[in-house]
N, C-alpha and C positions, 0 to 999 in steps of 0.2 A: 496843557498844550497852548502854544502861542498862537494868537490870531494875527494873520497877515493881512494888512491893508495897503492898498496903493492910494495915493491922493485922488480924490474925485470931487469935483465942484459942480454944483448945479445952480446956474444963475437964475433960470426961470423954470418954474414947475409948470409944465405945459399939460393941459388937459386934452383928451381926444376931441373935445368940443372946439378946440382951436385949429383942428385940421380940416375943417370944411367938409365933414362927413355928413351924408344924407341921413334923414330921420330913421329909415329902416335899419341901417347899419348901427347908428347910435343906440337904437332901442335894443339891438342884440348885444352890443357891448355892455350896456347897462345891466341886462339880464345875466351876463356872465360875471358881473362885478368888476369890470375893467373901467378905470377912470383916468389913469396916468399912463401915457405911452412910454415904452422903453426907448433908449436912445436910438436903436436901429429902426424902430417904428416911427419915431418922431422925424427922423431924417429921411427915411425911405418913402413913406406914404405920399408926401407932396410930389416927389419926382414921378412915382408910378401914376398918380392921377393926371399928371401933365402928359403922359404918354411916352416918357423917355425910357431908353434902355438904362439898366441899373446894374452896377457891380457892387455887391454888398459883401463885406468881409467882417464877420462877427463870430464870436465863440458860441458854442452850444449853450442853451439856456438864456439867450438874450432876447428872444421873441421874434426870430426871423420869420416864422410861419405867418404870424399876424401881420408882419411888415409887408408881405406881398398879398396875402389872402384878403385883407380888409379893402385895400384900394381896388383889387381885381373885382370883387363883388360889387363895389360901387360903380365901376366902369360898365360892367354888364347891365346893371339895373338902369343906368342912365341912357343906354342905347335906345334910339328911337325906332330903329328897324331891327327886329330880331330875326337874323338869318338862321336857317337850320344848319346843324353841324356842330362839331366840337370847336369851341372858340378859345379855350384855354387848356394847355397841357402843362402839368407839373410833373417833372421827371425826378425821381428820388431813388436812392440805392437799395433800401430795404423795405420789406413788407410792413414791418412795425411802423416805420416812419410814414409810409404811404397811407396806412390806415389812420394815423393820427392827423395827418394833413387833411384828409378827407373829412374827419370829424371836426376839424377847425372850420372848414368851409361850411359844414352843416350848422355849426354854432353861430358863426358870424353872419350867415346868410339866411337864417331861419325866417326872417320877415320879408324876404325878397322872393322873386320868381325863379331864381337860379336853380338849375338842375345839375347834379354832380354825381360822380361815382368813382370808385377806386378799383384798379386791377393789379394783380400780382400773381406770381407763380406759386406752385406747391398745392393748389386747390383746383377743384373742377372749374372750368371756364363758363359753365352754363349760366350761372347767376350773373356773371359779368357780361356775357354777350347779350343776355336778355335786357339788362340795363342799357346797354349800348343801342340796341334796336329801338327802345322807347325814346331815345334821344336825350342828349345831355349837353350842357354848356361847358362844364369843367371836368376834366379827366386827370386824375392823379394815378401815376403808373410807375412800376419798376421796369427797367429796360427790357429784360428778357420776355416777359409776358406781352409787353407792348408790341415788340417786333413780331412776336408770334401771331397776335391777333391782326396786325397790319397785313401780314403775309396771307392770312386766311380771309382777308377782305372784310373783316368786321369794323375796322377803324379807317377813317378817311380824314386826313389832317389838312386838306386843301383850304378849308375855311378858317384855319387857325389864325387868331389875332395876337395872342400872348403866349409866349413860351417861358416857363420857369425851370431853370436847372438848379436844383437844391442839393446841398452837400456835395459840391463838385469834387472836393478833395477826397472824400470817401469813395466816390465813383472811381477815382484813380487808384486808391488803395485796394479796392476790391476787383480791379481788373475790368471795369465796365466802360472804360473810355472808348474802346472800339465800338461797343454797342451804342453809346451816346452819339458817336459820329454817324452811325447808320441811321439813327432816329432823326438827326438834324437834316439828313439828306431828303427826308419826306416833308420837311416844313416849308411853307411858302417863304420866299425871300423877304417879302414885306411883312414885318411883324414887330411886336415889341418884345424884347428879351430881357428877362430878369435873371441875374446870375449870382448865386449865393454860395459862399464857401467859408469854412472856419479858418483855413490856412490857404496861402497862395504860393505853393511851390512853382518852379519855372514852367512845368508842363501845363499846370492849371492856368497860369497867366497867359500862356500861348493860346489855350483854348478860349479863354475869355476874350482875347483880342480878336480872334477869328469870328466870334459870335456877336459881339456888341458893336453898335454904331454910336459914336459920340456919347458914351455912357456917363451918367452921373455916378460918382464913386462915393460910397459910404463905408467908413471903417471906424467902428465905435471903440474898439480896443485893439492894441497891437495883437497880431494873430498868434503870437507865441506866449502871451501873458496868461496867467491863471486868473480865474474868476475872483473878484475882489473879496467877496464875503465868505469865502471858503476857508475854514480852519484846517490846516494840514498838519499831519504828524507822521512820524516814521518809526517803525519797530524793527530792529535787527533781531532776527530769530533764525533757527535752523529749519530747513525744509520740512523735516518730519514733525516739527512742533507747530507748524502753521494752523492745522485744524484745532489744536488745543488753544492756541492764542486767540483765534477767531471766536471760539465759544466763550472763552474767558471775557473778552471785551464786550461781546453781546450781552452777557449776564451782568458783568460788573457795572456797565454804563446804562443798563436797562434800555438798550437800543430798541426802538419800536419798529423802524423800517430800515433795511440795509440792502444795498445792491453790491454784490460781490463779483469782482472780475477775476476770471482765471484765464490762463493762456490757451488751454486746450478744452475740447469738448469732454474728453475723458476726465480731466481734472475737475470740471464743473460737476459732473455726475458723482465723483468721489466726495466732493465737499457736501453736496446735498445728502448723500447717504449717511455721512458722519453726523450732520446736523439733525436729520430725522431720528437717528439712533439716540440722540441726546435731547429729544423732545422739543426741537425747534422746527416750526413749520417752515419748510423751504421747498423750492422747486428750481429747476434749471431750464434755461432757454439757450439753444444753440442749433446749428445747422442740421443736426441729426434728428431733431424733434420735428414732428409734423406741424404744419401751420396751425391746426386746431389746438394742439397741445401747447404751442408757444403762446397763442392768444389767450387760452384759458389761464395759463400761469401768469401772464401779464395782467389780465383782468383781476385775478385773485389777489395779486400784489397791490394793485391800485385800490381795491376794495377793502384792504386790510385783513384779508383771510390768510395771506402769507406774510410772515415776518421777514423772510430773507429770499431774495431772488438772486440766483447765481447765473452768470452769463459770460459768454465770450463776446469779444468786441463787436463782431459783425452783427450778432443777434441783438445786442443791446442798443445799437444805433437807433435813435428815434424814441427811446423811452423818455417820456416827458411827464414827470410826476412832481407837482409843486411841493408836496409835503414830504418828499424823500429827504431824510435827515442825514444819512450816512452812506458813503461810498467806500468800499474796501478794495484796494489794489492787492488782492491775495497773491497774485504773481505780478511782478513789475513787467510792463510791456517792453518789447525790444525796440519799438519805434517810439522815440521820446514824445512826439506830438500826440500819440495815443493817450498818454497820461493826461494831457489837457482835456481831451474829449471825455475821458472817463470821469474825472472829478467834476466836470461840467454837468453831470447828471444830477448833482445836488446844488444847492444854492440858487435855485431857479425862481423866477418871478419875484425877484427882490428879496427872497428869503436867505437866511444864512444857512450854511451847510458844513459838514465835517467830512474830510477825506483822510483815510488812514491807509498807510502803505506798509506792507511787509517786505523785508529784504533779506534773502539768505546769501550765503557765500557766493554762489554762482551768479547772483543778480547785481553785484556791486558795480559792475561795468555799466549796466543799464541805469542804475541810480545816478552815476556820475553824468551820463548823457542827459538824463532828465533835468537834473539840477543845473546843468550848463544851459539848457534850452530855456528854462523858466527864470533863470537869473537869480535864484535864491537857494539857500540850503534849507531843506525841509527839516523842521525841528525834530530832534530825536528824543523818544521817550526811553529813558534808561531803566526805570523801575518797573519791571514786569516779570512774571514768573517763568517766562520762556526765552531768556536771552540767548543770543547767538554765541557759539563757541568758536571765535576766530583765533587765528595765530597758532593753532596746534600744528606740530610738524607733520608733514605729509609723509607717510611711510613709503620708503623706496621699494619698488617692485623687486621681487626675488629674481636673481639672475636666471636667464633662460639657458637651460642645458642644451648645448649644441653638440653635434658630432661632426668630426671632420676626418678625412683620410690621413693615416700616418704612413709616411713614405720610408721605404728601405733605402739603403745606400745606392741601389741601382735605379732609384727614382720610380720604381713600380709600387703602386699603393698596396698596403697590406689591408687586413680587415678593418672596418670602421669601428672606432672605439669612442665612448662618451668621454668628454673632457669636463 
């Protein structure tokens, strides 16, 4: 397989120590093993610390969460007067991503007095409302549960100082934009707003313009380019051979961890059933799974108890695993930008990664759209045991037997006969 690189030059290797971070934050970063900020972190953190609005455009896996969490924690810690009430709201599209953002605040703020919690739907609200009653500084939330608890009177955003809208393009894809606008109506007009998105389609640009005041703009990579250190390859195969090809590649390449994307929930379950039948530890996460089942599968995958995690796009948003080596596009996505999001699950935190795509006859149009978007031809692997059979003549359908009336000379119809 061919490794695809784009030119990348680093003139100065900046340390987190150069970003004027306070001692409790630096202590937490050291404990996490972080020394060098990513480009999005290096550029964003100073603007956030200055109190400026920020528009950040960066691909998945570039460190966006730390780019806003680290300076927010510092701003909260440096406040001389600690007012009661929620001071920071982070709005994000999925439960998994919300949980991971809250975990990041916990990790980076472990040596500060910051209080935080996360809320999302699909589970009982009791634990969440108890945390809210005790008082918090930072709230990470998904739109639906947030609006629900606002309407119940558990959440008051009038003391809010910082609003973070994360994964704005995915909010649009998932149909959450109307809920986002409802949330914005509850926010105080005077606030700092941080806006992050992997891509900037016209509707997202319009939303950013309505939210931000004289923002600093950070774009570390073109929004449609693929992550530099990801090795991509393409296998043409038949639809029915995809399970066999996946199992073959897992075994032949001795793949330790793999995230497999399918188009449908039913397809994800079928892949898992096939892998389990062939002694490969696997589980699926998708919208039909309970939150507890999804979180258990994700935790088992992170801890190495699962070799393969099979997911649909919505469920997989927010999966952040530094050691993930392989991503499979078992089904090619119909939206080309989704391909970028998928392969961005690997090659994270400066590591290299491998992205493998399967393409059957019906998906060739999707493949053309993807390659047009990313500006390259994904290298094709010809030598494998399950090649596609293209170019076979499509059998013509048998003629349909129709009946019609047969007219006599006086133009009156006789009995209907088959022709």
